[in-house]
C-alpha positions in Angstrom: 4.4 63.9 -24.2 0.7 64.2 -24.6 -0.5 67.2 -26.6 -3.9 68.6 -27.5 -6.0 66.3 -29.7 -5.0 66.6 -33.3 -8.1 68.4 -34.6 -7.8 71.7 -36.4 -9.9 74.3 -38.2 -9.1 72.3 -41.3 -10.6 69.2 -39.6 -13.7 71.2 -38.9 -14.1 72.3 -42.6 -13.4 68.8 -43.8 -16.1 67.4 -41.5 -18.9 69.5 -42.9 -20.1 67.3 -45.7 -19.8 64.0 -43.8 -21.7 65.4 -40.9 -24.4 67.0 -43.1 -24.9 63.7 -45.0 -25.4 61.7 -41.7 -27.8 64.3 -40.3 -29.8 65.3 -43.3 -29.4 62.4 -45.7 -26.8 61.0 -48.1 -27.8 63.4 -50.9 -27.3 66.5 -48.8 -24.3 68.7 -49.0 -23.1 71.6 -46.9 -23.2 73.9 -50.0 -26.9 73.1 -50.5 -27.9 74.1 -47.0 -29.6 77.4 -46.3 -27.8 80.3 -44.7 -29.5 79.6 -41.3 -28.6 75.9 -41.5 -25.0 76.6 -42.4 -24.7 79.0 -39.4 -26.1 76.3 -37.1 -23.9 73.6 -38.5 -20.7 75.7 -38.2 -21.6 76.7 -34.6 -22.2 73.1 -33.6 -18.9 72.0 -35.3 -17.0 74.7 -33.5 -18.6 73.8 -30.2 -17.7 70.2 -30.6 -14.2 71.1 -31.7 -13.6 73.2 -28.6 -15.1 70.5 -26.3 -12.8 67.8 -27.7 -9.7 70.1 -27.5 -10.5 70.9 -23.8 -11.0 67.2 -23.0 -7.7 66.3 -24.5 -6.0 69.1 -22.6 -7.4 67.8 -19.4 -6.1 64.3 -20.0 -2.7 65.7 -21.0 -2.5 67.8 -17.8 -3.4 64.8 -15.6 -0.7 62.7 -17.2 1.8 64.5 -19.5 3.5 61.2 -20.3 0.4 59.6 -21.9 0.3 59.1 -25.7 -2.0 60.9 -28.1 -4.9 59.2 -29.9 -5.4 61.4 -33.0 -7.9 59.0 -34.8 -10.1 58.6 -31.7 -10.2 62.3 -31.0 -11.2 63.2 -34.6 -13.9 60.5 -34.7 -15.2 61.7 -31.3 -15.3 65.3 -32.6 -17.4 64.2 -35.7 -19.8 62.0 -33.7 -20.4 64.6 -31.1 -21.2 67.1 -33.8 -23.7 64.7 -35.5 -25.4 63.9 -32.2 -25.8 67.6 -31.3 -27.2 68.4 -34.8 -29.6 65.5 -34.6 -31.0 66.9 -31.4 -31.4 70.3 -33.0 -32.8 69.3 -36.4 -34.4 65.8 -35.8 -35.4 64.7 -32.3 -34.2 64.1 -28.8 -34.7 60.4 -29.4 -32.3 60.4 -32.4 -29.8 62.3 -30.4 -30.0 59.8 -27.5 -29.6 56.8 -29.7 -26.6 58.3 -31.6 -25.0 59.3 -28.3 -25.3 55.8 -26.8 -24.2 54.0 -30.0 -21.3 56.1 -31.2 -20.2 58.8 -28.7 -20.2 56.8 -25.4 -18.1 53.9 -26.8 -15.5 56.4 -28.1 -15.5 58.2 -24.7 -14.9 54.9 -22.9 -12.1 53.9 -25.3 -10.3 57.2 -24.8 -10.8 57.2 -21.1 -9.4 53.7 -20.8 -6.4 54.5 -22.8 -5.5 57.6 -20.8 -6.6 56.4 -17.4 -4.7 53.2 -17.5 -1.4 55.0 -16.8 -2.4 57.5 -14.1 -4.7 55.0 -12.4 -1.8 52.6 -11.9 0.4 55.3 -10.3 -2.3 56.5 -8.0 -3.5 53.2 -6.6 -7.2 52.5 -6.1 -6.5 49.5 -3.8 -9.1 49.0 -1.1 -6.6 49.4 1.7 -5.4 52.8 0.4 -7.7 55.3 2.1 -5.6 58.4 1.3 -7.3 61.4 -0.3 -4.9 61.0 -3.3 -6.3 57.5 -4.0 -9.9 58.8 -3.5 -9.1 61.6 -6.0 -7.9 59.1 -8.6 -11.0 56.9 -8.0 -13.3 59.9 -8.4 -11.6 61.0 -11.7 -11.9 57.4 -12.9 -15.7 57.5 -12.4 -16.2 61.1 -13.6 -14.6 60.5 -17.0 -16.9 57.4 -17.5 -20.2 59.2 -17.0 -22.5 59.3 -20.0 -21.7 63.0 -20.1 -18.1 63.0 -18.7 -17.1 65.6 -16.1 -13.5 66.9 -16.4 -13.0 68.5 -13.0 -9.6 70.0 -12.1 -7.7 68.0 -9.4 -7.7 71.0 -7.1 -11.5 71.1 -7.4 -11.8 67.4 -6.6 -9.5 67.9 -3.5 -11.6 70.8 -2.3 -14.8 68.8 -2.8 -13.4 65.9 -0.9 -12.6 68.1 2.1 -16.0 69.9 1.9 -18.0 66.7 1.7 -15.9 65.0 4.4 -16.7 67.7 6.9 -20.3 67.9 5.8 -20.8 64.1 6.2 -18.9 64.1 9.5 -21.1 66.8 11.0 -24.4 65.6 9.5 -25.2 63.3 12.5 -23.8 62.3 15.9 -22.3 59.2 14.4 -21.2 56.3 16.6 -17.7 56.5 15.1 -17.4 60.0 16.4 -17.7 58.9 20.0 -14.5 58.5 22.0 -13.6 57.9 25.7 -10.9 60.4 26.3 -8.9 61.5 29.3 -9.2 65.3 29.3 -7.9 68.2 31.3 -10.3 71.0 32.3 -8.2 74.2 32.7 -9.0 77.3 34.7 -10.8 79.0 31.9 -13.1 76.1 31.4 -11.6 74.6 28.2 -11.6 70.9 27.9 -8.3 69.7 26.3 -7.4 66.2 25.3 -3.8 65.0 25.0 -4.9 63.1 21.9 -5.2 66.4 20.0 -8.8 65.6 18.9 -11.2 68.5 19.0 -14.3 67.9 21.1 -17.7 68.8 19.7 -19.9 67.7 22.6 -20.1 65.5 25.7 -21.9 62.3 25.0 -23.4 61.7 28.4 -25.5 63.7 31.0 -22.9 63.1 33.7 -19.1 62.4 34.0 -16.7 62.3 36.9 -13.7 64.3 37.8 -10.7 62.1 38.8 -9.8 62.1 42.5 -6.4 63.2 43.7 -5.3 61.3 46.8 -2.2 63.5 47.2 -4.4 66.6 47.3 -7.0 64.8 49.5 -9.8 65.2 46.8 -12.2 62.4 45.9 -13.9 61.6 42.6 -16.9 63.8 42.0 -19.7 64.0 39.4 -20.3 66.8 37.0 -23.9 66.9 35.8 -25.5 68.3 32.7 -27.9 71.2 33.0 -30.6 72.1 30.4 -31.0 75.7 29.2 -33.6 76.6 31.9 -31.6 75.2 34.8 -28.4 76.6 33.4 -29.9 80.1 33.3 -31.1 79.7 36.9 -27.8 78.5 38.1 -25.9 81.3 36.2 -28.1 84.0 37.7 -27.3 82.8 41.2 -23.6 82.2 40.5 -21.3 84.8 42.1 -18.2 84.1 40.2 -16.5 82.1 42.9 -14.2 79.4 41.4 -14.2 75.9 42.7 -14.5 72.2 41.7 -17.0 72.1 38.8 -20.4 70.5 39.6 -22.4 71.3 36.5 -21.9 71.8 32.8 -24.0 73.0 29.9 -23.4 73.2 26.2 -23.5 76.3 24.0 -21.8 77.9 21.0 -18.8 80.2 21.2 -17.1 81.8 18.2 -19.3 79.7 15.8 -18.2 76.4 17.4 -19.7 74.1 20.1 -18.4 75.0 23.6 -18.9 73.7 27.1 -19.4 75.9 30.2 -18.7 74.8 33.7 -20.3 75.9 37.0 -18.5 76.9 39.0 -15.5 77.9 36.9 -12.6 75.7 37.8 -10.2 77.0 40.5 -7.5 74.7 39.1 -6.9 72.2 36.4 -8.9 68.9 36.8 -8.6 65.6 35.0 -11.5 63.5 33.9 -12.4 60.6 31.7 -15.3 61.6 29.5 -17.3 60.1 26.6 -17.3 62.7 23.9 -18.1 63.3 20.2 -15.1 64.6 18.3 -15.1 67.3 15.7 -14.1 66.6 12.1 -10.4 66.1 11.8 -8.6 68.0 9.1 -6.4 66.6 6.4 -4.6 67.9 3.3 -4.8 65.5 0.3 -1.1 65.8 -0.5 -0.1 62.2 -0.3 2.1 62.6 2.8 1.7 60.3 5.8 -0.9 61.8 8.2 -3.3 63.1 5.5 -5.1 59.8 5.8 -6.0 60.1 9.5 -9.4 61.8 8.9 -10.4 59.3 6.2 -9.3 56.4 8.3 -11.7 57.5 11.1 -14.6 56.7 8.7 -15.8 53.1 8.6 -15.0 51.5 5.3 -18.6 51.6 4.0 -18.8 55.3 4.8 -15.6 56.0 2.8 -17.4 54.6 -0.2 -20.4 56.8 0.6 -18.1 59.8 0.8 -16.7 59.0 -2.6 -20.3 58.8 -4.0 -21.1 62.2 -2.4 -18.0 63.8 -4.0 -19.0 62.3 -7.4 -22.6 63.5 -7.2 -21.4 67.0 -6.0 -19.0 67.3 -9.0 -21.5 66.0 -11.6 -24.1 68.5 -10.2 -21.6 71.4 -10.3 -20.0 70.6 -13.7 -22.3 68.2 -15.5 -24.3 69.1 -18.6 -27.2 66.7 -18.1 -29.5 67.0 -15.1 -30.5 63.4 -15.3 -26.9 62.2 -14.4 -26.9 64.5 -11.3 -30.4 63.4 -10.2 -29.5 59.7 -10.6 -26.4 60.1 -8.5 -28.0 62.3 -5.9 -30.9 59.8 -5.4 -28.3 57.1 -4.7 -26.5 59.3 -2.2 -29.7 60.2 -0.4 -30.8 56.5 -0.2 -27.5 55.4 1.1 -27.4 58.2 3.7 -30.8 57.2 5.1 -29.5 53.6 5.5 -26.3 54.8 7.2 -28.4 57.0 9.6 -30.1 53.8 10.8 -26.8 52.0 11.1 -24.5 54.6 12.6 -26.6 57.4 14.1 -25.9 57.5 17.9 -28.7 59.8 18.9 -26.8 62.8 20.0 -24.9 64.3 22.9 -26.0 65.1 26.4 -28.0 68.1 25.2 -30.0 65.9 22.8 -30.1 62.8 24.9 -31.9 64.6 27.7 -34.1 66.8 25.6 -37.9 66.7 26.2 -38.7 65.5 22.7 -37.6 62.0 23.9 -41.1 61.2 25.1 -40.5 57.9 26.9 -37.4 59.2 28.7 -39.1 62.4 29.7 -42.2 60.7 31.1 -40.2 58.3 33.1 -38.7 61.3 35.0 -41.9 63.2 35.6 -43.8 62.6 38.9 -47.5 61.8 38.7 -50.3 63.0 40.9 -50.2 59.7 42.7 -46.7 60.2 43.8 -45.2 57.7 41.4 -44.0 58.5 37.9 -46.0 59.0 34.7 -45.8 55.7 32.8 -47.4 54.7 29.5 -50.9 54.7 31.0 -50.4 57.7 33.4 
């Protein structure tokens, strides 16, 4: 069973002279350092010691069956201490060179040794789109950063859920659009037998199904903008009937649809809608993949990158790593907006800021419509 790295206070004391010689020169010794230098050296050694111990504990918690690597952990401890002291007493350039040449290869070697076991048990195959597989992939990337991030699995799961909902709601993506058969009940709620939550109607008009047995024909329900909806509501006397108009609003912090008049009975309709973000619990059970499967394959990779950038920003020690990852996420998001953005629901699709669409509907003084040249 994996334990904490085999480094101890004795290891810290034994590392003083080798570390001092590498930082200050081969003729230097810890005993010959000033009191201020000794205090700085001891502080740096203790910080490196605790960082290495916490890293080892993280790997052991992820996979208790993994084997220890005492030699690599002790060497990483010493090289991290040297790099940190070089930044303090020499230059940022010396620190960067030492970190790249000595610390990063050790980090890679340790990560490869530990990750090879838990990575194989939590498959990263391209056809596995469960949150558990995404968590394993995220951990695989995080521990290989120049400045690794050791996020708890629970934090990774929470970030996956958060970034999934944020990405889903960021635009009216085409993959959110569905043609659903819905029931409009007497309180005006639109319910789908599919169980999918509806965010908005994707068109400015839809039709209620006819019922030959009841002698009713198909009829249209038309979208109203805010001004016309207010006018219609002020004239509405509360009488229920077959809905003729709808407008979109928010209720209890969520998108809602209001019908005029209120339905006098339940009606069925086929409607193009945008669905709300499905929920999932990254527990590995069947069903927790449904939300991720609704994302196109390239967007799943983008979601993974968003999770990694989020965690590096929240836990990382170097702003450059977070900035680099964030720039990639922003660039990819702009590309996906052009590829997948659908333009919006009925409220947005009919809004006045769509100039060409608006001008085509406005009458001109000559009795026609206002075109590109009036």
